[in-house]
C-alpha positions, 0 to 999 in steps of 0.5 A: 311382434311381442317379445316372449320372456322366459320366467325363471323360478324364484331363487332362494337366498341363504344368509348367515347371521350371528345372534348378536347381529340378529339381536341388534336388528331386532332392537333397531326394528323395535326402536323404529316401530316406536318412532313410527307410532309416535309420529302417527300420534303427532300427525293424528293429534292436531287433526283430531284436536282441530276437528273436536275444537269448537269453531269461533264465529 
């Protein structure tokens, strides 16, 4: 036998955040996005260099 589960409608959660907290979170997000972009460039850098470098026989 299978168990039938009743699904509940999604609940909405309301939170209060101060302007200074929001600004800090946005600044942290921007910093993390820049770090991700830098890491992506570092990961792509060596592979693209290896692909374009002439092979020595």
